[in-house]
DRENPA-3360 file (N, C-alpha, C; in nm, 2 decimals, always signed):
BEGIN
1 = MHRGCQHF = -9.23/+4.93/+2.96/-9.22/+5.04/+2.88/-9.29/+5.16/+2.94 ~ -9.22/+5.27/+2.93/-9.27/+5.40/+3.00/-9.39/+5.44/+2.90 ~ -9.49/+5.49/+2.98/-9.60/+5.56/+2.90/-9.54/+5.67/+2.82 ~ -9.60/+5.71/+2.71/-9.56/+5.81/+2.63/-9.44/+5.77/+2.52 ~ -9.41/+5.65/+2.52/-9.31/+5.60/+2.42/-9.37/+5.51/+2.32 ~ -9.33/+5.51/+2.20/-9.38/+5.42/+2.10/-9.25/+5.34/+2.06 ~ -9.25/+5.21/+2.06/-9.14/+5.13/+2.03/-9.16/+5.04/+1.91 ~ -9.08/+5.07/+1.81/-9.09/+4.99/+1.68/-8.99/+4.88/+1.68;
9 = ASTHESRR = -9.02/+4.75/+1.70/-8.92/+4.66/+1.72/-8.94/+4.54/+1.62 ~ -9.05/+4.51/+1.59/-9.08/+4.38/+1.52/-9.03/+4.37/+1.38 ~ -8.97/+4.25/+1.34/-8.92/+4.24/+1.20/-9.04/+4.22/+1.11 ~ -9.16/+4.20/+1.16/-9.29/+4.18/+1.09/-9.36/+4.31/+1.06 ~ -9.31/+4.42/+1.12/-9.37/+4.56/+1.11/-9.34/+4.61/+0.98 ~ -9.42/+4.71/+0.93/-9.41/+4.78/+0.80/-9.26/+4.82/+0.78 ~ -9.20/+4.80/+0.67/-9.08/+4.83/+0.63/-9.05/+4.99/+0.65 ~ -9.15/+5.07/+0.65/-9.12/+5.22/+0.67/-9.11/+5.25/+0.81;
17 = LKIRLKLR = -9.12/+5.16/+0.91/-9.10/+5.19/+1.05/-8.96/+5.13/+1.09 ~ -8.89/+5.09/+1.00/-8.75/+5.04/+1.04/-8.66/+5.07/+0.93 ~ -8.53/+5.09/+0.97/-8.42/+5.11/+0.88/-8.32/+5.00/+0.92 ~ -8.26/+4.92/+0.82/-8.16/+4.83/+0.84/-8.03/+4.90/+0.81 ~ -7.94/+4.91/+0.91/-7.81/+4.97/+0.90/-7.70/+4.86/+0.93 ~ -7.63/+4.83/+0.82/-7.51/+4.73/+0.85/-7.40/+4.81/+0.90 ~ -7.37/+4.80/+1.03/-7.27/+4.85/+1.10/-7.15/+4.75/+1.13 ~ -7.03/+4.80/+1.14/-6.92/+4.70/+1.16/-6.94/+4.64/+1.30;
25 = RTNPDDFF = -6.91/+4.52/+1.31/-6.92/+4.44/+1.44/-7.06/+4.40/+1.47 ~ -7.15/+4.41/+1.38/-7.29/+4.37/+1.39/-7.32/+4.26/+1.30 ~ -7.40/+4.16/+1.34/-7.44/+4.06/+1.25/-7.53/+4.11/+1.12 ~ -7.52/+4.04/+1.01/-7.59/+4.10/+0.89/-7.75/+4.11/+0.93 ~ -7.79/+4.02/+1.02/-7.94/+4.02/+1.05/-7.98/+4.11/+1.16 ~ -7.88/+4.18/+1.21/-7.90/+4.28/+1.33/-7.97/+4.40/+1.26 ~ -8.05/+4.47/+1.34/-8.10/+4.61/+1.29/-8.13/+4.69/+1.42 ~ -8.13/+4.82/+1.40/-8.16/+4.90/+1.52/-8.31/+4.92/+1.53;
33 = WFTMCQLN = -8.36/+4.91/+1.65/-8.50/+4.93/+1.68/-8.51/+5.08/+1.72 ~ -8.61/+5.15/+1.66/-8.63/+5.29/+1.68/-8.74/+5.32/+1.78 ~ -8.71/+5.41/+1.88/-8.81/+5.45/+1.98/-8.83/+5.59/+1.98 ~ -8.95/+5.63/+1.98/-8.99/+5.77/+1.98/-9.06/+5.79/+2.13 ~ -8.99/+5.87/+2.20/-9.02/+5.89/+2.33/-9.00/+6.04/+2.39 ~ -9.11/+6.09/+2.45/-9.09/+6.22/+2.52/-8.99/+6.21/+2.64 ~ -8.92/+6.32/+2.66/-8.82/+6.32/+2.77/-8.89/+6.33/+2.89 ~ -9.02/+6.38/+2.90/-9.09/+6.38/+3.02/-9.24/+6.38/+2.98;
41 = KYHYIDQQ = -9.32/+6.33/+3.08/-9.47/+6.32/+3.05/-9.55/+6.36/+3.18 ~ -9.65/+6.43/+3.17/-9.73/+6.49/+3.28/-9.85/+6.39/+3.31 ~ -9.88/+6.38/+3.44/-9.99/+6.30/+3.49/-10.08/+6.37/+3.58 ~ -10.20/+6.39/+3.54/-10.30/+6.46/+3.63/-10.35/+6.36/+3.74 ~ -10.34/+6.40/+3.87/-10.37/+6.33/+3.98/-10.50/+6.37/+4.04 ~ -10.61/+6.30/+4.03/-10.74/+6.35/+4.09/-10.76/+6.31/+4.24 ~ -10.67/+6.39/+4.32/-10.67/+6.35/+4.46/-10.64/+6.49/+4.53 ~ -10.72/+6.51/+4.64/-10.71/+6.64/+4.71/-10.60/+6.63/+4.81;
49 = LDWTQAQQ = -10.48/+6.70/+4.79/-10.37/+6.71/+4.88/-10.33/+6.86/+4.89 ~ -10.27/+6.89/+5.01/-10.19/+7.02/+5.01/-10.05/+7.01/+4.93 ~ -9.99/+7.12/+4.91/-9.88/+7.12/+4.81/-9.77/+7.02/+4.86 ~ -9.73/+7.03/+4.99/-9.63/+6.95/+5.03/-9.66/+6.79/+5.02 ~ -9.79/+6.76/+5.05/-9.84/+6.62/+5.04/-9.83/+6.58/+4.89 ~ -9.87/+6.67/+4.81/-9.87/+6.63/+4.65/-9.72/+6.61/+4.62 ~ -9.63/+6.70/+4.66/-9.49/+6.69/+4.63/-9.44/+6.54/+4.67 ~ -9.47/+6.50/+4.79/-9.43/+6.38/+4.84/-9.49/+6.26/+4.76;
57 = FCRKSYTD = -9.62/+6.27/+4.72/-9.68/+6.17/+4.64/-9.61/+6.16/+4.51 ~ -9.58/+6.27/+4.44/-9.52/+6.27/+4.31/-9.38/+6.21/+4.32 ~ -9.31/+6.25/+4.43/-9.17/+6.19/+4.43/-9.16/+6.04/+4.46 ~ -9.28/+5.99/+4.52/-9.28/+5.85/+4.55/-9.33/+5.78/+4.42 ~ -9.43/+5.82/+4.36/-9.49/+5.75/+4.25/-9.43/+5.79/+4.10 ~ -9.38/+5.91/+4.09/-9.33/+5.96/+3.96/-9.20/+6.01/+3.99 ~ -9.17/+6.14/+3.93/-9.04/+6.20/+3.95/-9.05/+6.31/+4.05 ~ -9.15/+6.40/+4.02/-9.17/+6.52/+4.11/-9.30/+6.58/+4.06;
65 = LATVRSMA = -9.34/+6.69/+4.13/-9.45/+6.78/+4.09/-9.41/+6.84/+3.95 ~ -9.52/+6.87/+3.87/-9.49/+6.93/+3.73/-9.39/+7.03/+3.73 ~ -9.30/+7.03/+3.65/-9.18/+7.12/+3.62/-9.19/+7.17/+3.47 ~ -9.17/+7.29/+3.45/-9.17/+7.35/+3.32/-9.04/+7.40/+3.28 ~ -8.98/+7.35/+3.17/-8.87/+7.40/+3.12/-8.87/+7.49/+2.99 ~ -8.99/+7.49/+2.92/-9.01/+7.57/+2.79/-9.15/+7.59/+2.76 ~ -9.17/+7.66/+2.65/-9.32/+7.68/+2.61/-9.37/+7.55/+2.56 ~ -9.29/+7.47/+2.51/-9.33/+7.34/+2.47/-9.39/+7.26/+2.60;
73 = DIDQLKNA = -9.33/+7.27/+2.71/-9.37/+7.21/+2.83/-9.51/+7.26/+2.87 ~ -9.52/+7.39/+2.86/-9.65/+7.47/+2.89/-9.76/+7.41/+2.81 ~ -9.74/+7.39/+2.68/-9.84/+7.34/+2.60/-9.88/+7.20/+2.65 ~ -9.78/+7.12/+2.68/-9.80/+6.97/+2.72/-9.88/+6.98/+2.85 ~ -9.84/+7.07/+2.94/-9.91/+7.08/+3.07/-10.05/+7.13/+3.05 ~ -10.08/+7.22/+2.95/-10.22/+7.25/+2.93/-10.31/+7.13/+2.89 ~ -10.24/+7.04/+2.80/-10.31/+6.93/+2.76/-10.34/+6.82/+2.88 ~ -10.24/+6.81/+2.98/-10.27/+6.73/+3.10/-10.37/+6.79/+3.18;
81 = FKNRNGAW = -10.39/+6.92/+3.18/-10.49/+6.99/+3.26/-10.62/+7.00/+3.20 ~ -10.64/+6.98/+3.07/-10.76/+7.02/+2.99/-10.88/+6.95/+3.06 ~ -10.99/+7.04/+3.07/-11.12/+7.00/+3.13/-11.10/+6.94/+3.28 ~ -11.01/+6.99/+3.35/-10.98/+6.96/+3.49/-11.01/+7.07/+3.58 ~ -11.01/+7.03/+3.72/-11.02/+7.14/+3.82/-10.87/+7.20/+3.85 ~ -10.88/+7.29/+3.94/-10.74/+7.35/+3.97/-10.64/+7.24/+4.02 ~ -10.52/+7.26/+3.99/-10.43/+7.16/+4.03/-10.29/+7.22/+4.06 ~ -10.22/+7.17/+4.16/-10.09/+7.19/+4.20/-9.98/+7.17/+4.09;
89 = IGLHNSNT = -9.88/+7.26/+4.06/-9.76/+7.23/+3.99/-9.65/+7.25/+4.09 ~ -9.53/+7.23/+4.04/-9.41/+7.23/+4.13/-9.35/+7.36/+4.16 ~ -9.42/+7.48/+4.15/-9.37/+7.60/+4.19/-9.39/+7.63/+4.34 ~ -9.29/+7.67/+4.40/-9.30/+7.72/+4.55/-9.21/+7.84/+4.57 ~ -9.24/+7.92/+4.67/-9.17/+8.04/+4.70/-9.11/+8.04/+4.84 ~ -8.97/+8.04/+4.84/-8.89/+8.05/+4.97/-8.79/+8.15/+4.94 ~ -8.83/+8.28/+4.96/-8.76/+8.40/+4.93/-8.75/+8.43/+4.78 ~ -8.75/+8.32/+4.70/-8.77/+8.35/+4.55/-8.84/+8.22/+4.49;
97 = WRWSLPDL = -8.91/+8.25/+4.38/-8.98/+8.13/+4.31/-8.89/+8.04/+4.26 ~ -8.92/+7.91/+4.28/-8.83/+7.80/+4.23/-8.91/+7.68/+4.21 ~ -8.85/+7.59/+4.13/-8.93/+7.46/+4.10/-8.90/+7.35/+4.22 ~ -9.00/+7.26/+4.23/-8.97/+7.16/+4.33/-8.84/+7.07/+4.29 ~ -8.83/+7.05/+4.17/-8.70/+6.97/+4.13/-8.58/+7.04/+4.17 ~ -8.50/+6.98/+4.24/-8.37/+7.05/+4.30/-8.28/+7.10/+4.17 ~ -8.22/+7.21/+4.18/-8.12/+7.26/+4.09/-8.17/+7.30/+3.95 ~ -8.31/+7.29/+3.94/-8.36/+7.33/+3.80/-8.38/+7.49/+3.81;
105 = QFKKEDTK = -8.32/+7.55/+3.71/-8.34/+7.71/+3.71/-8.48/+7.75/+3.68 ~ -8.53/+7.85/+3.76/-8.67/+7.91/+3.73/-8.64/+8.02/+3.64 ~ -8.70/+8.01/+3.52/-8.69/+8.13/+3.41/-8.84/+8.20/+3.42 ~ -8.83/+8.32/+3.44/-8.95/+8.40/+3.44/-9.01/+8.41/+3.30 ~ -8.94/+8.40/+3.19/-8.99/+8.40/+3.06/-9.06/+8.28/+3.02 ~ -9.05/+8.17/+3.09/-9.12/+8.05/+3.07/-9.23/+8.02/+3.17 ~ -9.29/+8.12/+3.22/-9.40/+8.12/+3.32/-9.53/+8.16/+3.25 ~ -9.64/+8.13/+3.32/-9.78/+8.15/+3.26/-9.86/+8.21/+3.37;
113 = WGGGEPKD = -9.81/+8.31/+3.45/-9.88/+8.38/+3.55/-10.01/+8.44/+3.49 ~ -10.12/+8.43/+3.57/-10.23/+8.51/+3.54/-10.21/+8.66/+3.58 ~ -10.31/+8.75/+3.54/-10.29/+8.88/+3.57/-10.29/+8.91/+3.73 ~ -10.18/+9.00/+3.76/-10.17/+9.03/+3.91/-10.10/+8.92/+3.98 ~ -10.06/+8.82/+3.92/-9.99/+8.70/+3.98/-9.84/+8.72/+3.98 ~ -9.77/+8.66/+4.06/-9.80/+8.60/+4.18/-9.83/+8.70/+4.30 ~ -9.95/+8.67/+4.37/-9.98/+8.75/+4.48/-9.88/+8.74/+4.60 ~ -9.86/+8.85/+4.66/-9.77/+8.84/+4.79/-9.85/+8.76/+4.90;
121 = GNNCGAIW = -9.77/+8.68/+4.97/-9.82/+8.60/+5.09/-9.87/+8.47/+5.05 ~ -9.88/+8.43/+4.92/-9.92/+8.30/+4.88/-9.79/+8.24/+4.81 ~ -9.75/+8.12/+4.88/-9.62/+8.07/+4.84/-9.61/+7.95/+4.75 ~ -9.73/+7.89/+4.69/-9.72/+7.78/+4.61/-9.80/+7.82/+4.49 ~ -9.77/+7.75/+4.37/-9.83/+7.77/+4.25/-9.92/+7.67/+4.21 ~ -10.03/+7.70/+4.14/-10.12/+7.61/+4.09/-10.18/+7.66/+3.94 ~ -10.24/+7.57/+3.88/-10.31/+7.61/+3.75/-10.47/+7.61/+3.79 ~ -10.54/+7.70/+3.74/-10.67/+7.70/+3.78/-10.77/+7.70/+3.65;
129 = KTHAKWEA = -10.87/+7.63/+3.66/-10.96/+7.59/+3.54/-11.03/+7.71/+3.47 ~ -11.04/+7.83/+3.54/-11.11/+7.95/+3.48/-11.03/+7.99/+3.36 ~ -10.90/+8.00/+3.36/-10.83/+8.05/+3.25/-10.70/+7.98/+3.22 ~ -10.68/+7.86/+3.28/-10.56/+7.79/+3.26/-10.43/+7.86/+3.29 ~ -10.43/+7.97/+3.35/-10.32/+8.04/+3.39/-10.27/+8.00/+3.54 ~ -10.15/+8.04/+3.58/-10.10/+8.00/+3.70/-10.13/+8.11/+3.81 ~ -10.17/+8.06/+3.92/-10.19/+8.15/+4.04/-10.11/+8.10/+4.16 ~ -10.07/+8.20/+4.24/-10.00/+8.17/+4.37/-10.11/+8.17/+4.48;
137 = ISCEKSTD = -10.13/+8.06/+4.56/-10.22/+8.04/+4.67/-10.14/+7.98/+4.78 ~ -10.23/+7.96/+4.88/-10.17/+7.91/+5.02/-10.14/+7.76/+4.99 ~ -10.02/+7.72/+5.04/-9.97/+7.59/+5.02/-10.04/+7.49/+5.11 ~ -10.13/+7.55/+5.20/-10.21/+7.46/+5.29/-10.34/+7.41/+5.22 ~ -10.38/+7.48/+5.12/-10.50/+7.44/+5.03/-10.50/+7.30/+4.98 ~ -10.60/+7.23/+4.99/-10.60/+7.10/+4.92/-10.67/+7.09/+4.79 ~ -10.60/+7.04/+4.69/-10.65/+7.04/+4.56/-10.58/+6.93/+4.48 ~ -10.63/+6.90/+4.36/-10.57/+6.80/+4.27/-10.42/+6.85/+4.24;
145 = FICYNDHV = -10.34/+6.77/+4.17/-10.21/+6.81/+4.13/-10.17/+6.74/+4.00 ~ -10.05/+6.78/+3.95/-10.00/+6.73/+3.83/-9.86/+6.68/+3.85 ~ -9.83/+6.56/+3.84/-9.69/+6.50/+3.85/-9.63/+6.48/+3.71 ~ -9.50/+6.45/+3.71/-9.44/+6.42/+3.58/-9.34/+6.32/+3.60 ~ -9.30/+6.25/+3.49/-9.21/+6.14/+3.48/-9.09/+6.18/+3.39 ~ -8.98/+6.17/+3.44/-8.85/+6.21/+3.37/-8.80/+6.08/+3.31 ~ -8.79/+6.08/+3.17/-8.74/+5.97/+3.09/-8.60/+5.97/+3.06 ~ -8.53/+6.06/+3.11/-8.38/+6.06/+3.09/-8.31/+6.01/+3.22;
153 = ILINENRT = -8.23/+5.90/+3.19/-8.16/+5.84/+3.29/-8.01/+5.84/+3.27 ~ -7.93/+5.88/+3.36/-7.78/+5.89/+3.35/-7.74/+5.75/+3.41 ~ -7.67/+5.66/+3.33/-7.61/+5.54/+3.37/-7.46/+5.55/+3.41 ~ -7.43/+5.54/+3.53/-7.29/+5.57/+3.58/-7.20/+5.44/+3.57 ~ -7.21/+5.38/+3.44/-7.13/+5.27/+3.41/-7.05/+5.30/+3.29 ~ -6.93/+5.25/+3.28/-6.85/+5.28/+3.16/-6.86/+5.17/+3.05 ~ -6.91/+5.21/+2.94/-6.94/+5.11/+2.84/-6.91/+5.18/+2.69 ~ -6.87/+5.08/+2.60/-6.86/+5.13/+2.47/-7.00/+5.18/+2.42;
161 = WEEALYYC = -7.00/+5.25/+2.30/-7.13/+5.31/+2.25/-7.23/+5.18/+2.23 ~ -7.18/+5.08/+2.16/-7.27/+4.97/+2.13/-7.32/+4.90/+2.25 ~ -7.22/+4.88/+2.35/-7.28/+4.82/+2.48/-7.38/+4.91/+2.55 ~ -7.36/+5.04/+2.55/-7.45/+5.12/+2.61/-7.59/+5.12/+2.53 ~ -7.59/+5.11/+2.40/-7.71/+5.09/+2.33/-7.79/+4.98/+2.37 ~ -7.72/+4.86/+2.38/-7.79/+4.74/+2.41/-7.84/+4.74/+2.56 ~ -7.75/+4.80/+2.65/-7.80/+4.82/+2.78/-7.93/+4.90/+2.79 ~ -7.93/+5.01/+2.72/-8.06/+5.09/+2.73/-8.18/+5.02/+2.66;
169 = RHHHHDLV = -8.16/+4.95/+2.56/-8.28/+4.87/+2.50/-8.32/+4.76/+2.58 ~ -8.23/+4.70/+2.66/-8.27/+4.59/+2.75/-8.33/+4.65/+2.87 ~ -8.28/+4.75/+2.93/-8.33/+4.79/+3.07/-8.43/+4.91/+3.06 ~ -8.42/+5.00/+2.95/-8.51/+5.12/+2.93/-8.57/+5.12/+2.79 ~ -8.53/+5.21/+2.72/-8.59/+5.20/+2.58/-8.47/+5.22/+2.47 ~ -8.39/+5.33/+2.49/-8.29/+5.36/+2.40/-8.20/+5.46/+2.45 ~ -8.08/+5.47/+2.38/-8.00/+5.59/+2.41/-8.08/+5.71/+2.38 ~ -8.05/+5.81/+2.45/-8.12/+5.95/+2.44/-8.11/+6.02/+2.32;
177 = TITNLDEQ = -8.22/+6.08/+2.27/-8.21/+6.17/+2.15/-8.24/+6.31/+2.19 ~ -8.18/+6.41/+2.13/-8.18/+6.55/+2.16/-8.23/+6.62/+2.03 ~ -8.33/+6.68/+2.02/-8.38/+6.74/+1.90/-8.40/+6.89/+1.90 ~ -8.37/+6.95/+2.02/-8.39/+7.09/+2.03/-8.31/+7.15/+2.16 ~ -8.31/+7.28/+2.17/-8.22/+7.34/+2.28/-8.27/+7.31/+2.41 ~ -8.41/+7.30/+2.42/-8.48/+7.27/+2.55/-8.44/+7.13/+2.60 ~ -8.43/+7.03/+2.51/-8.39/+6.89/+2.54/-8.24/+6.88/+2.57 ~ -8.17/+6.96/+2.50/-8.03/+6.98/+2.53/-8.00/+7.04/+2.68;
185 = RWVQEKTK = -8.07/+7.13/+2.71/-8.06/+7.18/+2.85/-8.10/+7.09/+2.95 ~ -8.21/+7.02/+2.92/-8.27/+6.91/+3.01/-8.16/+6.79/+3.04 ~ -8.11/+6.75/+2.93/-8.01/+6.64/+2.94/-7.88/+6.69/+3.01 ~ -7.83/+6.81/+2.96/-7.70/+6.85/+3.01/-7.70/+6.87/+3.17 ~ -7.82/+6.91/+3.22/-7.83/+6.92/+3.37/-7.78/+6.80/+3.44 ~ -7.80/+6.68/+3.38/-7.78/+6.56/+3.45/-7.63/+6.52/+3.43 ~ -7.56/+6.59/+3.36/-7.42/+6.54/+3.34/-7.33/+6.57/+3.47 ~ -7.38/+6.66/+3.55/-7.30/+6.70/+3.67/-7.28/+6.57/+3.76;
193 = NATTPYVW = -7.36/+6.46/+3.75/-7.34/+6.34/+3.82/-7.26/+6.24/+3.75 ~ -7.21/+6.27/+3.63/-7.14/+6.17/+3.55/-7.00/+6.16/+3.61 ~ -6.93/+6.04/+3.58/-6.81/+6.02/+3.64/-6.70/+6.00/+3.51 ~ -6.73/+6.04/+3.40/-6.65/+6.04/+3.27/-6.65/+6.17/+3.21 ~ -6.55/+6.21/+3.14/-6.54/+6.35/+3.07/-6.65/+6.37/+2.96 ~ -6.70/+6.25/+2.91/-6.81/+6.26/+2.81/-6.92/+6.15/+2.84 ~ -7.03/+6.18/+2.79/-7.15/+6.08/+2.81/-7.20/+6.05/+2.68 ~ -7.22/+5.92/+2.65/-7.27/+5.87/+2.53/-7.42/+5.91/+2.51;
201 = TGLRYTCT = -7.46/+5.96/+2.38/-7.60/+5.99/+2.35/-7.63/+5.87/+2.23 ~ -7.74/+5.90/+2.17/-7.79/+5.82/+2.07/-7.74/+5.86/+1.93 ~ -7.65/+5.95/+1.92/-7.59/+5.99/+1.79/-7.50/+5.88/+1.72 ~ -7.52/+5.86/+1.60/-7.43/+5.76/+1.53/-7.40/+5.81/+1.39 ~ -7.28/+5.77/+1.34/-7.24/+5.80/+1.20/-7.25/+5.68/+1.12 ~ -7.31/+5.68/+1.00/-7.31/+5.57/+0.91/-7.23/+5.61/+0.79 ~ -7.11/+5.52/+0.78/-7.03/+5.54/+0.66/-7.10/+5.51/+0.53 ~ -7.19/+5.41/+0.54/-7.26/+5.36/+0.42/-7.34/+5.47/+0.35;
209 = LGFWFWVS = -7.41/+5.54/+0.43/-7.50/+5.66/+0.38/-7.44/+5.80/+0.40 ~ -7.34/+5.80/+0.48/-7.26/+5.93/+0.50/-7.33/+6.04/+0.57 ~ -7.41/+6.00/+0.68/-7.47/+6.11/+0.75/-7.48/+6.06/+0.90 ~ -7.50/+6.15/+0.99/-7.52/+6.13/+1.13/-7.68/+6.11/+1.15 ~ -7.72/+6.03/+1.25/-7.85/+6.00/+1.27/-7.88/+5.97/+1.42 ~ -7.99/+5.99/+1.47/-8.03/+5.93/+1.60/-8.09/+5.80/+1.60 ~ -8.05/+5.72/+1.70/-8.10/+5.58/+1.69/-8.25/+5.58/+1.71 ~ -8.31/+5.68/+1.74/-8.47/+5.69/+1.76/-8.53/+5.72/+1.62;
217 = DEVVHYKN = -8.44/+5.73/+1.52/-8.49/+5.75/+1.38/-8.52/+5.91/+1.37 ~ -8.49/+5.99/+1.45/-8.50/+6.14/+1.43/-8.39/+6.19/+1.35 ~ -8.43/+6.28/+1.26/-8.33/+6.35/+1.18/-8.24/+6.45/+1.26 ~ -8.12/+6.47/+1.23/-8.04/+6.56/+1.32/-8.05/+6.71/+1.27 ~ -8.16/+6.77/+1.30/-8.18/+6.91/+1.26/-8.10/+7.00/+1.36 ~ -8.14/+6.98/+1.48/-8.07/+7.07/+1.59/-7.92/+7.01/+1.61 ~ -7.83/+7.09/+1.61/-7.69/+7.05/+1.62/-7.61/+7.13/+1.73 ~ -7.52/+7.07/+1.80/-7.46/+7.13/+1.90/-7.31/+7.08/+1.90;
225 = WASPEQVN = -7.24/+7.07/+1.79/-7.11/+7.01/+1.78/-7.01/+7.11/+1.84 ~ -6.91/+7.05/+1.90/-6.80/+7.13/+1.95/-6.70/+7.17/+1.83 ~ -6.69/+7.07/+1.74/-6.60/+7.09/+1.62/-6.68/+7.05/+1.50 ~ -6.77/+7.11/+1.44/-6.85/+7.07/+1.33/-6.76/+7.04/+1.20 ~ -6.65/+7.10/+1.20/-6.56/+7.07/+1.09/-6.48/+6.94/+1.09 ~ -6.48/+6.88/+1.22/-6.41/+6.75/+1.23/-6.45/+6.65/+1.13 ~ -6.35/+6.58/+1.07/-6.38/+6.48/+0.96/-6.46/+6.37/+1.02 ~ -6.56/+6.32/+0.96/-6.64/+6.22/+1.00/-6.57/+6.08/+0.95;
233 = KCDMSGAM = -6.57/+5.99/+1.05/-6.50/+5.85/+1.02/-6.59/+5.74/+1.06 ~ -6.57/+5.63/+1.01/-6.65/+5.51/+1.05/-6.62/+5.49/+1.19 ~ -6.72/+5.41/+1.25/-6.71/+5.38/+1.39/-6.71/+5.50/+1.48 ~ -6.77/+5.61/+1.44/-6.79/+5.73/+1.53/-6.92/+5.73/+1.59 ~ -6.93/+5.77/+1.71/-7.07/+5.80/+1.77/-7.06/+5.93/+1.84 ~ -7.17/+5.99/+1.89/-7.17/+6.12/+1.95/-7.19/+6.11/+2.10 ~ -7.11/+6.19/+2.17/-7.11/+6.20/+2.32/-7.13/+6.36/+2.35 ~ -7.17/+6.37/+2.47/-7.18/+6.52/+2.52/-7.07/+6.54/+2.62;
241 = ETGGEHKW = -7.02/+6.66/+2.62/-6.92/+6.70/+2.71/-6.98/+6.70/+2.86 ~ -6.91/+6.66/+2.95/-6.97/+6.65/+3.09/-6.95/+6.80/+3.16 ~ -6.84/+6.87/+3.11/-6.83/+7.01/+3.17/-6.84/+7.10/+3.06 ~ -6.79/+7.23/+3.09/-6.79/+7.33/+2.99/-6.92/+7.38/+2.93 ~ -6.94/+7.38/+2.80/-7.06/+7.42/+2.74/-7.15/+7.30/+2.69 ~ -7.11/+7.18/+2.74/-7.18/+7.05/+2.71/-7.20/+7.03/+2.56 ~ -7.10/+7.06/+2.48/-7.10/+7.04/+2.34/-7.10/+6.90/+2.30 ~ -7.13/+6.86/+2.18/-7.14/+6.73/+2.14/-7.00/+6.71/+2.07;
249 = VKINDEEK = -6.95/+6.58/+2.09/-6.82/+6.55/+2.02/-6.82/+6.42/+1.95 ~ -6.75/+6.40/+1.85/-6.74/+6.29/+1.76/-6.62/+6.19/+1.81 ~ -6.65/+6.08/+1.87/-6.56/+5.99/+1.93/-6.57/+5.84/+1.88 ~ -6.45/+5.78/+1.87/-6.45/+5.63/+1.84/-6.54/+5.56/+1.93 ~ -6.63/+5.47/+1.88/-6.73/+5.42/+1.97/-6.68/+5.31/+2.06 ~ -6.55/+5.28/+2.05/-6.49/+5.18/+2.13/-6.45/+5.23/+2.27 ~ -6.44/+5.38/+2.28/-6.42/+5.43/+2.41/-6.53/+5.40/+2.50 ~ -6.50/+5.40/+2.63/-6.61/+5.37/+2.73/-6.63/+5.49/+2.83;
257 = FNFFCS = -6.76/+5.52/+2.82/-6.81/+5.64/+2.90/-6.94/+5.60/+2.97 ~ -6.99/+5.68/+3.06/-7.12/+5.69/+3.11/-7.22/+5.72/+2.99 ~ -7.35/+5.69/+3.01/-7.43/+5.72/+2.90/-7.58/+5.74/+2.95 ~ -7.65/+5.81/+2.86/-7.79/+5.85/+2.88/-7.89/+5.74/+2.82 ~ -7.98/+5.69/+2.90/-8.09/+5.62/+2.84/-8.22/+5.70/+2.84 ~ -8.31/+5.66/+2.77/-8.45/+5.72/+2.78/-8.55/+5.63/+2.77;
% end
């Protein structure tokens, strides 16, 4: 199990931690296990390395140096950094500032530069203890660093929604849940490597109760439907478009697509 995830699975657990949903083609005793999991998690590494060495370490042991997608990530990064010394994050400058993670867009509005930063001639970014703001310093300086783990995995296998669900729960945790625009952007970045026109997510429709739900037990507040007026039917599950605007579509769950685990 990835760190940062809570998995509610046991039939002996409190009834408020589980919901039994009788879905077609499932046994009466089957029930969905609900997982609450961050899409990424930061890890502070108390080891003095220069920026390139830190990047190599993170890519070997985690996903990459710390990357920021939103203000929520900035808050999480602050918590990872709390009461620590200065530390590298995944910012570097080669003609323009960008993240260590390839193809991830750098958005100026989601930065936390200190006053007068970034300074010319310093090409790597770090957080410093004095004010928890970002500073541009020499990439050759040795300091601690912050890595992160990405918990969203694209599976390039064609499976029905139910097959995808059980695959994710056996090999990872669950089908992915998307609760806000930042998570939507994070997940849709990965669709470029999909081999099917749609990718299954953890969205499911229950005829019995008449609503859509995430298998992680999250309520569907944030919505990104391509056709919200489309009639809901039994045996429908939610998938994301591989191209275009990456909208969500309601599709019969016997269709076979790639899928996202988390």
